[in-house]
N, C-alpha and C positions, 0 to 999 in steps of 0.2 A: 766779369759779371757787372753790370750796372746798376746804381743804386734802384731800390725798389721804390714806385710810387704807390702808395696806399692811402693813408688818410694823414694829414699834416696841416698845421696851421701855422701862418706867418704873417709879418706886416707886408705890406707891397708898397711896390714902386709904380707910378703912372707914367707914360711918355704920352703926351697929348698930341698926337700927330696921326696920320693916315698915311697908308701906302710907305710904312718903313721897310725899305729893300735890305737885301742882304748885303749890299755894299756899306750900307748906314750901318748895320749890325756890326760886321767887322770888314774893315776896308780891304780891297784887295791886295794892297801892299803886304799885308800881315799874312798871307795864305802861302807862305814858305815852308810849312810844315805838315805831314800827315799824321801828327801826335794830336790827340785829343786834349791835352794840358798845354798850360800858358796861355792861351789866347784869351782868357777872360780880362787880362790885363789890357787888351786892345777892344773890348767889346765898347760901341760906340764912340770909337776913338776920337772920329773928328767933332762930335759933339761935347764928349766927356772932358777934353783938354784944349787949352787956349793955343794960339799959335805958338807961344814960348815955350809949352809944354807943361805948364802949370795946371792942376784941375780947375775945370770952369766950375766956380762955385754955384752957378746958377742951374746945373745939369743935375738932374734926379739922382744919378748914381753916385755923386758927390755929396749928397746931402746927409745930415747926420741920420745914423742908424740904417743908412742904406746897405752895409755890409750882411747885414742880417737877412734881408728880404730874400725870400725865396719863390716869389711871385712878382710876374711884371704884368701891367695892364697897359695896353697900348690901343691905338686907334684901328679903325678897319684895315683889312687887306694887308696884316702884319706878315713879314718874311716874302714880299714880293721880290721880283729880278731873278737873279741867278739861281742854280740849283745848289750852291757851295753848303755842303755839311758844316763847315767850319762856323757858319753862322748859331747854329745849335750849340758847337763845340763850346764857342765862346760864352755862351748863356749859360750852360751847364758848368764850365770851369768857373764862372763868376759866382755860382752858387744857386742859380735860379731852377726850380724844379717845376714849374709850370708858368705857360703865358696866357694870358687870359684877353681875348679881342672879340669883336664883333665877327670878325672873319679872317681867314689866313690864307697864303698861297697853297696850292695843293702841293707843291714839292716841298715846300718848308714844312707842312703838317706831316708828310711822309717821314722827312728827316728827323723832325721832332721825336715821332714815337718810335723810331728805330735807334734813337741814342738816347732814350730815357727822359725825354722831356715832354710833359703833357700840355699839348694845346687844347685849350678851353675855349669854345666858343659859346660867345652869351647873346642875347637881344641887344640890340641898339640902346635900349632904355637901360638895361643892367650895366652895360658898357659905359655910357654916359654917366649914370650913378656913381660907379667906381671911380672913372677918371676925375669926377668933379669933388670927392672927398675920400681922399688918398690916405688919411689918417689912422686908418682901422685896420683890425686884423681880418684875415681872410682864412677859411678853413677848406680844406679840399678832400672829398671822400670819392676816391675814384671807384670803388667797390659799389656805391650808391649813386655815383655819378653827379655828384652835387656840389655846388660852390657856396659856401656861407658865410654869414657874418653874426658870429654870436650864436644864437639858437634859431636865427632868420635864415632861411634858405633862400639865396637869392635867384639860384638858376639850378635846373638839371640839364647836363649838357649830354650830347651823344659822342660814343666812341664806337668803334666796331668791336665786337667781341675779342677777335684775334689780338688786334692791338692792346686792348686792355688786359687781356691775359699776359702778354709779354712785358708791359709796363709792370704789371702788380707782381710778376716773378723776377723782374730785373734782367730779361733776357731779349734777345733779339731774334729774328726771324731764323739765322744760322744755328743759334745755340738750342733754338726748339727743335729744329731738325736733327742735331746732334744728340739732344736729349732723348728723342724718338728711336734712336738707332736701335737699343734691344727690343722694343716693340716690333719694328719694321722686321728685324732678323727672325725673331720668333715666327711672324706672320709668312716670310719666306720658307723658311724651315718646315712650316706645315702644309706647304703646297705640294 
């Protein structure tokens, strides 16, 4: 079972770039596993580390307080490129529970929802506001489908009802079907 996504607050990190593709999120050379753990250390590897292997002090994931951030705010078209689930696994393994962007690649959005990461799509104005003022905490309320800062609701986001159900219960599509097995069996027995 994956972590439940319901209501949480967190400081957030920003990546002021558009078209962040899955090879930037997790470079292909680290796709040697089918495990969902251990990939967080390679998240944004080529931006996060200098050629010497030392942390890049200018990169957002290396900033003071970055380890506690559960929300990433990025430019538009986040997660474009290949269909690798490893990109989502790297984000969740690094502790992220939500990514906020003006837009997401469709496959990335599907992979995120299927792996317990909430993609929150917001307007260009809200995205720019967040990208330019990153020193505050955001609140996510999946039940109400809102993104807030303090008592101010910044955005109401859309999510398919089935995806919302799965995220709020910490299950994926297969677990949903397996949980429905008693009801399916009872229905078949009644035929």
